[in-house]
VOGU-3710 file (C-alpha; in Angstrom, 3 decimals, decimal comma):
1> mstpdgapra> -48,184/-10,728/-105,365  -50,209/-13,739/-104,511  -53,719/-14,886/-104,967  -56,117/-15,020/-102,092  -55,237/-18,684/-101,462  -51,547/-17,780/-101,323  -50,426/-19,067/-104,677  -48,271/-16,700/-106,821  -49,874/-14,975/-109,601  -48,786/-15,619/-113,164
11> gddetiapfa> -46,352/-13,071/-114,370  -45,571/-11,806/-111,030  -41,767/-11,922/-110,716  -41,168/-9,790/-107,530  -39,224/-11,628/-104,703  -38,332/-10,764/-101,040  -34,649/-11,195/-100,103  -33,544/-12,289/-96,501  -31,295/-10,032/-94,433  -28,985/-10,580/-91,475
21> ytppapvrra> -30,414/-10,053/-87,908  -28,408/-9,584/-84,774  -30,353/-9,628/-81,433  -29,627/-6,771/-79,068  -27,286/-7,398/-76,117  -29,053/-7,870/-72,668  -29,214/-4,833/-70,520  -27,122/-5,213/-67,204  -28,681/-3,664/-64,178  -26,600/-2,644/-61,148
31> avrprrgvva> -27,050/-4,914/-57,922  -28,939/-3,316/-55,073  -27,040/-3,804/-51,749  -28,845/-3,372/-48,425  -27,494/-0,695/-46,216  -25,338/-1,721/-43,187  -27,591/-0,011/-40,751  -30,513/-2,157/-41,867  -28,526/-5,407/-41,177  -27,478/-4,282/-37,724
41> lgalltalla> -30,996/-3,296/-36,905  -32,261/-6,766/-37,860  -29,650/-8,533/-35,733  -30,465/-6,319/-32,793  -34,163/-7,015/-33,127  -33,436/-10,787/-33,222  -31,246/-10,580/-30,117  -33,820/-8,504/-28,310  -36,504/-11,011/-29,159  -34,296/-13,909/-27,907
51> lawfvlgarv> -33,402/-12,014/-24,752  -37,027/-11,185/-24,165  -37,906/-14,873/-24,603  -35,141/-15,888/-22,121  -35,835/-13,196/-19,561  -39,608/-13,468/-19,578  -39,425/-17,231/-18,899  -36,190/-17,474/-16,839  -35,895/-18,499/-13,183  -33,120/-18,036/-10,616
61> levrvdppaa> -31,197/-21,078/-9,261  -28,957/-20,370/-6,282  -26,083/-22,867/-5,875  -24,201/-22,939/-2,586  -21,095/-25,112/-2,387  -18,801/-26,060/0,507  -15,958/-25,159/-0,032  -17,048/-21,756/-1,475  -14,111/-21,668/-3,932  -15,430/-24,650/-5,867
71> rididggpav> -16,016/-24,323/-9,622  -19,632/-24,648/-10,738  -20,625/-25,851/-14,221  -24,181/-26,218/-15,488  -25,086/-28,392/-18,455  -28,503/-28,606/-20,153  -29,079/-25,098/-21,531  -28,001/-21,463/-21,324  -27,248/-20,237/-17,826  -26,120/-16,816/-16,702
81> glggrfvlrp> -24,265/-16,893/-13,381  -23,209/-14,220/-10,954  -21,872/-14,977/-7,477  -23,494/-18,405/-7,171  -26,818/-17,305/-8,664  -27,778/-18,611/-12,098  -30,567/-17,378/-14,403  -31,870/-20,141/-16,656  -35,024/-21,321/-18,361  -37,223/-24,081/-16,778
91> gaytveasas> -36,004/-27,556/-17,701  -33,609/-30,377/-16,679  -29,974/-29,471/-15,907  -26,854/-31,145/-14,518  -25,007/-29,104/-11,922  -21,362/-30,079/-11,375  -19,166/-28,713/-8,537  -15,446/-29,421/-8,376  -12,462/-28,262/-6,339  -8,889/-29,330/-5,975
101> gyrterrevq> -8,552/-31,991/-3,246  -12,258/-32,876/-3,274  -14,442/-35,435/-5,007  -16,501/-33,909/-7,837  -20,203/-33,717/-7,042  -22,901/-33,916/-9,747  -26,582/-33,323/-9,171  -29,581/-33,562/-11,527  -31,867/-30,490/-11,100  -35,333/-29,826/-12,504
111> vdagagqrle> -35,907/-26,060/-12,730  -39,618/-25,411/-12,633  -41,778/-22,390/-13,399  -42,209/-21,460/-9,765  -40,205/-19,105/-7,594  -36,437/-19,217/-7,285  -34,757/-22,472/-6,145  -31,697/-23,246/-3,986  -29,255/-26,152/-4,275  -26,676/-26,886/-1,572
121> lkltplpgrl> -23,686/-29,108/-2,266  -21,005/-30,252/0,181  -17,945/-31,707/-1,454  -16,253/-34,692/0,171  -12,531/-34,310/0,736  -10,347/-36,861/-1,023  -8,601/-39,335/1,338  -5,254/-38,393/2,744  -2,020/-40,298/2,230  0,010/-41,423/5,223
131> alrttpvaar> 3,674/-42,388/4,990  4,189/-44,424/8,157  7,633/-45,598/9,197  8,179/-47,958/12,141  11,508/-48,950/13,633  13,185/-51,354/13,990  10,819/-53,489/11,840  7,859/-53,038/9,529  4,452/-53,494/11,145  0,818/-54,240/10,360
141> vavdgapagv> -1,512/-51,250/10,563  -5,217/-51,270/11,475  -7,385/-48,161/11,220  -10,474/-48,131/13,431  -10,094/-51,875/13,853  -9,900/-52,715/10,118  -6,623/-53,833/8,432  -5,184/-50,948/6,390  -1,748/-52,156/5,202  1,833/-52,215/6,405
151> sngellviea> 4,404/-49,576/7,307  7,779/-48,793/5,703  7,140/-48,317/2,013  3,404/-48,587/1,474  1,429/-45,335/1,440  -1,738/-45,751/3,468  -4,843/-44,156/1,978  -7,113/-42,983/4,825  -10,325/-40,973/4,739  -10,217/-37,460/6,214
161> gehrlrieae> -11,066/-37,175/9,897  -9,935/-38,526/13,243  -8,978/-42,194/13,359  -7,632/-44,749/15,809  -4,454/-46,430/14,603  -3,206/-49,740/15,972  0,277/-50,858/14,927  1,397/-54,447/15,524  4,580/-56,363/14,810  5,704/-59,803/15,961
171> rflphertla> 7,546/-59,680/19,311  6,861/-55,958/19,819  4,260/-54,251/22,006  1,196/-52,996/20,122  1,148/-49,210/19,628  -2,115/-47,270/19,544  -2,784/-43,604/18,925  -5,396/-41,218/17,610  -4,432/-39,429/14,401  -6,212/-36,625/12,541
181> isgrdelqtl> -6,036/-37,097/8,763  -6,438/-33,822/6,854  -7,388/-35,566/3,580  -7,595/-33,656/0,248  -4,915/-35,997/-1,137  -2,334/-34,381/1,160  0,696/-36,413/2,264  1,355/-36,783/6,000  4,308/-38,546/7,584  4,592/-40,361/10,903
191> eialapgwgs> 7,533/-42,150/12,517  7,099/-44,561/15,450  9,701/-46,524/17,413  8,155/-49,836/18,529  8,823/-50,982/22,081  10,186/-54,527/22,583  7,491/-56,923/23,726  9,720/-59,392/25,549  11,686/-59,849/28,713  15,012/-61,605/29,185
201> yqvdsrptga> 15,094/-64,526/31,632  17,779/-66,857/32,947  16,396/-70,423/32,953  18,078/-73,288/34,799  17,266/-76,816/35,952  18,550/-79,488/38,348  20,094/-81,419/36,734  21,174/-79,131/33,890  21,064/-79,896/30,182  17,279/-79,891/29,841
211> rivvdditlg> 15,694/-78,595/26,642  13,719/-75,369/27,061  10,497/-75,533/25,058  8,094/-72,596/24,618  5,147/-72,800/22,203  6,547/-76,104/20,869  9,788/-74,307/19,926  13,087/-75,323/21,553  14,945/-72,194/22,704  18,085/-73,896/24,065
221> ttparvella> 19,236/-76,059/26,947  19,636/-75,153/30,597  21,286/-73,033/31,803  20,394/-70,405/29,204  19,063/-66,867/28,890  15,900/-66,756/26,771  13,579/-64,056/25,561  9,900/-64,495/26,505  7,099/-62,461/25,000  5,147/-60,368/27,492
231> gprhlrlsld> 2,250/-62,128/29,164  1,707/-65,489/30,848  4,218/-67,926/29,383  4,394/-71,696/29,715  7,889/-73,192/29,824  8,551/-76,913/29,562  11,932/-78,394/30,481  12,629/-81,843/29,016  15,537/-84,151/29,950  16,013/-87,839/29,137
241> ghrdgvmmvd> 15,469/-90,065/32,162  13,310/-87,445/33,859  9,706/-86,326/33,789  9,094/-83,020/32,043  9,100/-80,015/34,304  6,705/-77,107/33,783  6,848/-73,548/35,029  4,655/-70,512/34,378  6,221/-67,084/33,996  4,337/-63,786/33,830
251> avageerale> 6,801/-62,189/31,431  7,081/-58,398/31,455  8,363/-56,407/28,478  11,840/-55,053/29,155  12,311/-57,125/32,339  15,565/-58,982/33,036  15,365/-61,667/35,703  16,821/-65,023/36,786  14,169/-67,681/37,383  14,352/-70,171/40,234
261> plvleradar> 15,988/-73,419/38,975  13,438/-76,166/38,303  14,069/-79,566/39,889  13,253/-82,372/37,428  11,893/-85,642/38,817  13,526/-88,876/37,784  11,648/-91,132/35,376  13,759/-94,266/35,462  11,000/-96,816/34,881  8,582/-97,447/32,057
271> lrittrpsga> 5,103/-98,885/32,171  3,529/-100,666/29,210  -0,204/-100,701/29,892  -2,861/-102,732/28,082  -6,507/-103,273/28,981  -9,356/-105,665/28,172  -11,106/-104,144/26,304  -8,551/-101,830/24,745  -9,064/-98,109/24,263  -9,500/-97,393/27,967
281> svtldgvfqg> -8,589/-93,956/29,308  -5,691/-93,863/31,769  -4,810/-91,322/34,471  -1,582/-91,327/36,474  -1,752/-89,461/39,785  -4,945/-87,831/38,531  -3,523/-86,557/35,231  -4,940/-87,965/31,981  -2,228/-89,799/30,011  -4,015/-91,219/26,973
291> rtplelaids> -5,800/-94,421/25,869  -4,550/-97,984/25,946  -2,311/-99,534/24,746  -0,024/-96,949/26,342  3,583/-96,552/27,494  4,475/-94,203/30,352  7,699/-93,029/32,005  7,559/-92,870/35,822  9,760/-92,134/38,801  10,282/-95,422/40,643
301> sraheliafk> 11,356/-93,708/43,865  7,757/-92,913/44,887  4,298/-94,412/44,770  1,791/-93,704/41,975  -1,981/-94,121/41,511  -3,018/-95,559/38,150  -6,669/-95,559/37,040  -8,115/-97,061/33,828  -11,724/-96,474/32,769  -13,921/-96,946/29,716
311> aghdrvlrtl> -17,573/-96,254/28,906  -19,751/-99,222/29,865  -17,124/-100,651/32,223  -16,196/-100,215/35,844  -12,960/-98,380/36,545  -9,863/-100,178/37,763  -7,453/-98,580/40,240  -3,901/-99,858/40,675  -1,473/-98,464/43,249  2,197/-98,704/42,237
321> pagsgsrdie> 4,370/-98,705/45,356  7,734/-96,953/45,519  10,469/-99,097/44,027  8,325/-100,360/41,160  10,441/-100,769/38,071  9,702/-101,122/34,384  6,997/-103,679/33,673  3,956/-104,659/31,653  0,538/-104,113/33,243  -2,649/-105,688/31,892
331> lalpaltgev> -5,961/-104,555/33,389  -9,368/-106,213/32,947  -12,251/-103,744/33,154  -15,509/-105,350/34,365  -18,498/-104,556/32,180  -21,244/-102,380/33,675  -24,842/-102,874/32,608  -28,028/-100,907/32,932  -31,664/-101,959/32,720  -33,851/-100,372/30,030
341> elaieppdaa> -37,659/-100,748/29,870  -39,247/-100,362/26,420  -42,637/-98,724/25,815  -43,358/-99,030/22,097  -46,575/-98,086/20,263  -47,890/-100,095/18,494  -46,711/-103,098/20,564  -46,244/-105,338/17,508  -43,610/-103,046/15,923  -40,369/-104,761/14,913
351> llldgrplpp> -37,366/-103,633/17,002  -33,694/-103,468/16,007  -30,962/-102,786/18,548  -27,744/-101,467/17,000  -28,944/-102,877/13,661  -29,780/-106,389/14,961  -33,401/-107,620/15,361  -34,768/-108,192/18,873  -37,053/-111,136/19,623  -40,778/-110,243/19,301
361> gtrtltlpgv> -42,322/-109,071/22,543  -39,049/-107,832/24,070  -39,858/-105,276/26,748  -36,780/-105,199/28,987  -33,094/-105,015/28,060  -29,953/-105,339/30,146  -27,186/-103,601/28,210  -23,606/-102,373/28,644  -23,436/-98,679/29,576  -22,339/-97,501/26,115
371> phtlraersg> -24,325/-95,643/23,420  -26,938/-97,727/21,599  -29,467/-97,112/18,842  -32,979/-98,551/18,987  -35,101/-98,588/15,805  -38,815/-99,375/15,642  -40,659/-100,039/12,351  -43,972/-101,438/11,063  -45,587/-101,547/7,671  -47,618/-98,422/6,897
381> lepreirftp> -46,001/-96,363/9,664  -43,021/-94,010/9,701  -40,007/-95,768/11,340  -38,314/-94,006/14,284  -34,933/-94,227/15,974  -33,680/-93,157/19,383  -30,090/-93,057/20,630  -29,548/-93,725/24,335  -26,937/-94,789/26,906  -27,923/-97,136/29,739
391> rpgfpqrlql> -27,012/-95,869/33,183  -25,755/-98,623/35,493  -27,755/-98,567/38,711  -30,411/-96,231/37,239  -33,242/-97,989/35,329  -34,470/-96,162/32,232  -37,729/-96,148/30,298  -37,713/-95,507/26,548  -40,880/-94,460/24,754  -41,387/-94,600/20,967
401> tlraaaaaaa> -44,670/-93,987/19,145  -44,862/-94,660/15,413  -47,084/-92,439/13,307  -48,598/-92,663/9,870  -46,395/-91,260/7,133  -48,751/-88,276/6,524  -48,693/-87,309/10,244  -44,908/-87,648/10,348  -44,575/-85,411/7,294  -46,840/-82,779/8,875
411> aaakpataar> -44,754/-82,811/12,058  -41,582/-82,465/10,039  -43,031/-79,400/8,277  -43,396/-77,490/11,572  -40,745/-74,884/12,403  -37,610/-76,441/13,799  -36,789/-75,923/17,458  -33,785/-76,789/19,587  -33,470/-80,570/20,003  -34,883/-81,632/23,381
421> servtttegq> -34,812/-85,431/23,065  -31,598/-85,942/25,079  -31,921/-83,737/28,117  -31,932/-84,341/31,842  -33,208/-82,307/34,781  -31,576/-82,102/38,214  -33,442/-82,427/41,480  -33,207/-78,610/41,658  -35,021/-78,216/38,327  -31,946/-77,297/36,254
431> elvllrpqpf> -31,966/-78,524/32,666  -28,852/-80,006/30,981  -28,437/-80,953/27,329  -26,428/-83,943/26,098  -23,510/-83,047/23,818  -21,398/-85,453/21,757  -18,317/-83,456/20,802  -15,701/-84,149/18,170  -11,999/-83,203/17,865  -11,547/-79,541/17,032
441> tmgssrrdvg> -9,012/-76,710/16,898  -9,016/-74,507/19,986  -7,505/-71,018/20,260  -7,051/-68,242/17,716  -4,760/-67,253/14,868  -1,933/-64,830/15,509  -3,508/-62,554/12,918  -6,772/-62,330/14,851  -7,292/-58,709/15,919  -7,462/-58,604/19,729
451> rranealrev> -5,718/-61,954/20,217  -3,878/-62,591/23,499  -0,647/-64,557/23,862  -2,380/-67,385/25,772  -4,664/-68,333/22,847  -2,234/-70,472/20,803  -3,970/-72,759/18,275  -3,962/-76,395/19,368  -5,780/-79,604/18,458  -8,040/-81,018/21,178
461> klqrafflgv> -9,704/-84,424/21,082  -13,048/-84,591/22,875  -14,393/-88,144/22,961  -16,538/-88,373/26,099  -20,161/-87,304/25,798  -21,235/-84,858/28,479  -24,223/-82,939/29,785  -23,985/-79,127/29,953  -26,279/-76,739/31,814  -28,704/-74,925/29,515
471> tevgnaefrr> -28,377/-71,813/31,724  -25,949/-70,463/34,261  -26,681/-71,327/37,881  -29,077/-68,729/39,316  -29,126/-66,930/42,647  -32,189/-68,824/43,923  -30,578/-72,181/43,079  -27,299/-71,296/44,748  -29,010/-69,991/47,908  -30,600/-73,412/48,433
481> frpahaagef> -27,019/-74,613/48,873  -25,718/-71,602/50,769  -28,654/-69,534/52,153  -26,394/-66,727/53,422  -24,896/-65,951/50,016  -25,343/-62,339/48,873  -24,570/-61,465/45,242  -24,454/-57,764/46,190  -24,673/-54,870/43,748  -22,571/-52,963/41,240
491> kgkplggddl> -22,599/-49,153/41,431  -26,112/-49,184/42,797  -27,429/-51,859/40,389  -28,632/-55,000/42,280  -27,211/-58,389/41,302  -29,146/-60,638/43,687  -32,453/-61,254/41,846  -33,650/-64,877/41,982  -33,367/-65,421/38,231  -30,112/-63,510/37,726
501> pvvnvgweda> -26,954/-65,604/37,345  -25,208/-66,095/40,676  -22,019/-64,006/40,930  -19,422/-63,069/43,544  -18,610/-66,774/43,989  -15,069/-68,151/43,912  -13,999/-71,231/41,960  -14,056/-73,378/45,092  -17,582/-72,188/45,937  -18,710/-73,371/42,505
511> alycnwlstr> -16,959/-76,751/42,887  -18,518/-77,322/46,326  -21,963/-76,533/44,901  -21,409/-79,245/42,261  -20,560/-81,805/44,979  -23,646/-80,779/46,979  -25,824/-81,368/43,925  -24,161/-84,741/43,255  -24,829/-85,855/46,846  -28,515/-84,961/46,545
521> erltpfyrvq> -28,750/-87,239/43,507  -26,624/-90,032/45,001  -23,841/-89,557/42,452  -20,169/-89,947/43,314  -18,871/-86,411/43,942  -16,447/-85,260/41,288  -14,296/-83,073/43,533  -12,202/-84,455/46,387  -12,677/-82,366/49,536  -10,801/-82,312/52,836
531> dsrvtgfdpv> -11,690/-79,923/55,662  -14,024/-78,023/53,300  -11,204/-77,447/50,832  -11,022/-78,931/47,317  -7,879/-81,098/47,090  -8,350/-82,642/43,628  -10,911/-84,449/41,515  -11,951/-87,881/40,302  -11,808/-87,911/36,474  -13,954/-91,053/36,302
541> srgyrlpsea> -16,819/-89,684/38,392  -20,141/-88,943/36,720  -20,983/-86,408/39,399  -21,681/-82,767/38,675  -18,730/-80,519/37,974  -17,716/-77,377/36,160  -17,315/-77,761/32,367  -13,753/-78,216/31,210  -12,315/-75,367/29,181  -12,273/-77,555/26,063
551> ewawaatvma> -15,925/-78,571/26,540  -16,946/-74,932/27,009  -15,007/-73,899/23,872  -16,505/-76,664/21,744  -20,087/-75,930/22,866  -19,617/-72,178/22,327  -17,626/-71,997/19,122  -17,948/-75,087/16,874  -20,768/-74,962/14,319  -22,593/-77,915/12,734
561> dgsvrrfawg> -20,334/-77,811/9,664  -17,174/-77,834/11,786  -16,383/-74,135/11,369  -15,427/-72,050/14,420  -17,182/-68,780/15,218  -15,238/-65,671/16,151  -18,062/-64,006/18,084  -21,182/-65,625/19,496  -23,273/-63,885/16,772  -20,889/-64,314/13,812
571> aelppparag> -17,706/-62,742/12,470  -18,148/-58,963/12,679  -18,720/-56,099/15,094  -21,002/-54,546/16,236  -23,392/-57,276/17,410  -26,850/-57,461/15,859  -29,818/-56,468/17,985  -30,426/-58,687/21,032  -27,255/-60,709/20,443  -26,405/-60,974/24,127
581> nvadrsgatv> -25,781/-59,096/27,365  -22,421/-57,282/27,037  -21,225/-53,748/27,835  -23,703/-51,622/25,892  -25,253/-48,165/25,705  -27,630/-48,858/28,581  -24,660/-49,382/30,903  -22,557/-46,456/29,752  -23,090/-44,525/32,998  -21,715/-47,385/35,162
591> lgavvagydd> -19,270/-49,201/32,899  -17,170/-46,737/30,896  -16,111/-48,492/27,661  -19,112/-49,988/25,812  -19,843/-51,409/22,355  -20,619/-48,444/20,120  -24,107/-48,511/18,608  -25,360/-51,503/20,650  -28,081/-51,555/23,283  -29,241/-54,761/25,031
601> sfpvaaprrr> -31,354/-52,862/27,629  -29,523/-54,325/30,655  -26,851/-52,112/32,275  -25,610/-55,038/34,413  -26,804/-58,667/34,749  -29,920/-59,860/32,890  -32,381/-62,598/33,854  -31,500/-65,900/32,241  -33,030/-66,945/28,900  -33,610/-63,335/27,817
611> fapnrhgifd> -31,445/-63,716/24,711  -31,494/-66,304/21,934  -29,762/-69,641/22,668  -27,015/-71,098/20,504  -27,437/-74,077/18,185  -27,444/-76,518/21,141  -30,176/-74,580/22,920  -27,714/-73,187/25,508  -28,139/-69,635/26,806  -25,557/-66,936/27,643
621> ldgnaaewah> -22,373/-68,872/26,884  -20,919/-65,513/25,878  -22,408/-62,598/27,774  -24,350/-61,981/31,003  -21,911/-63,564/33,519  -18,399/-64,786/32,656  -17,993/-68,419/33,772  -15,575/-70,447/35,833  -14,191/-73,476/33,989  -12,953/-76,615/35,728
631> dvyeplpaag> -9,293/-76,392/34,623  -6,339/-75,038/36,526  -5,034/-72,165/34,391  -2,066/-72,828/32,130  -0,897/-70,093/29,747  -0,335/-72,649/26,972  -2,132/-75,985/27,487  -0,591/-78,934/25,662  -1,714/-79,659/22,117  -3,200/-83,004/21,106
641> atdplgaqtg> -4,772/-83,676/24,523  -7,762/-86,000/24,791  -10,665/-84,929/27,043  -8,298/-82,595/28,949  -9,160/-81,698/32,555  -5,884/-80,074/33,574  -3,891/-80,446/36,754  -5,400/-81,749/39,997  -4,737/-78,553/41,947  -3,596/-75,004/41,349
651> elhvvrgasw> -4,046/-71,480/42,570  -5,561/-70,008/39,402  -8,417/-71,350/37,328  -9,643/-70,635/33,819  -12,459/-68,136/33,178  -14,292/-68,248/29,822  -16,786/-65,974/28,138  -17,484/-62,260/28,072  -19,733/-60,651/30,702  -21,935/-57,592/30,956
661> rhggitelrl> -18,778/-55,608/31,854  -16,955/-56,450/28,608  -17,108/-54,259/25,494  -13,647/-54,598/23,895  -12,875/-56,702/20,854  -10,417/-58,835/22,877  -12,994/-59,928/25,450  -15,962/-60,310/23,070  -14,190/-62,959/21,003  -15,112/-66,533/21,924
671> afrdygkdar> -11,402/-67,465/22,012  -10,765/-65,049/24,913  -9,157/-66,801/27,928  -9,062/-65,249/31,348  -8,083/-66,591/34,748  -8,314/-65,793/38,423  -8,868/-67,060/41,952  -11,165/-64,473/43,488  -14,884/-63,778/43,218  -16,097/-60,993/40,901
681> pdlgfriary> -19,455/-59,233/40,475  -19,619/-60,426/36,837  -18,336/-63,993/37,284  -20,529/-67,057/37,803  -20,709/-70,659/36,563  -22,815/-73,391/34,956  -22,813/-77,127/35,704  -21,784/-80,143/33,660  -21,236/-83,886/34,110  -20,072/-86,827/32,047
691> ae> -22,725/-88,962/30,342  -20,487/-92,059/30,215
//
């Protein structure tokens, strides 16, 4: 035992012995598993709650698709569909419709909390594939006027629908047809036999052995049978010792014919022509030959008329009698001068003529009739220049007013308008603008859609400045020359209004009008007339005339940067609004074929100046009335000509420009060349004359 403080008592020997203890093993209780029925009941309750959430907030989206068999997929959330109707919660979804042979269509849809919604989708068919085979050669294919590829090997991909096909191959007639393309990536086949586009002609000459040249290509020597493409063709026969012979053939596809032999004139003499000064233009028997120094071949068995002329100089005429042989001819051209009065403000301004100072106080100049530049300058004022050409026999007055630099800058900031500094007005009130052309390429490429065979590309050198009428000659102006003229009407639409372009005039009527106007202004008439018939023309005359074809083409087509326009408004169809007066919707009831989608508001002729002018300030060069040109018509005028005027006489003359009757791509192009001899209700003219 122990004491109260825990210490053992003395004499107490009792001890407590330890013993082994083993803890009891833990008691394992059996796991309690939920019953299967309870689990199923929970899942069902969850599904019912989810369904209740979906149904109570769901809306119906009806999707209608053309074609009806298309597959519909909806992305963005759960959607229950049945027969094109889908039940889905409000929110953003992507609906996708697809079908074999159609482009897949996707649409973003916002399903709102309102009533049911409807979505309609129309699938676009895939393009169709066309296997086109042409015999005997491959061909270029255009669909609705646009290049689409080539035949014989290349599958053409074309949108579904009805299309206009045009098939072209060199030397074969164009083939056109309407074709329905089913699309949906289906393959269609088409075989076409192209018709030959040429005729076969026997060509001969007297004497024989002449080279036959067409489009600058030698086809053989006479006699020979040659193939000529359909259309007006220009044949040149060339034989040493003879002048070239020319014939025009209206070739017909499939035709076989022997042409009348062409008699070639002898050219047994040669002329070597020089002038003082050099660079003078030379005509032989009225046909321009070139500029001096020049060598010509002539027939010595008959007389010839030789004319040399140069700006600022009087012309020289030399008659070569029959029997004249080869020789050198030197011609001196007398200088022509004109008087120019100067009106300069301020009077003490320094003057420079062609870069050289004039004596102070100069107020009158006598100058050669060639272009000059006058410059006026004074300290503190903006210098000015004017370019002019003295007119022998017609005194001129030049006015120049110098302005302060600030005033000149303010004037320069005003909107630009057509240049009006070099214009003249006839006694009849008609305005002409001075043009200074440059060499250019005339015609059109063989690849140009709508091109005609008579539009071969050729280089033309225009060197003589000329005035061109700002507008076509009007009815009122023409009736002052011929009071009894009646322009008539077209299918009930009158054409005789005073300010409408004069029409129903022949080429000779237009030429005689030009001579009448020249006589009123005391100018040498340009056209030679005998018994009221035009028998030729004087290429040196500064009298009024019709513009040459080359002048018309340069004024209508060449831009400031030297590029050539395809249409008056640019490069593409259809024309922009108010581009010009051509066959349009307003004239559909009287014209037939018109430019789709274009309306100029005038079913037939329009008053002049109703449409925008071109860069030179000239109105209606393409549109309103087509226009007579000066030149006798040749299917293929010679390349490299300088200031060409064509032959002295001929039955047919060139017509340029579209009219209110024209709506096809061929006629609307500025390169389009037509010809004729008779008056038409859509054919008129404008005036021109040389400035030098």
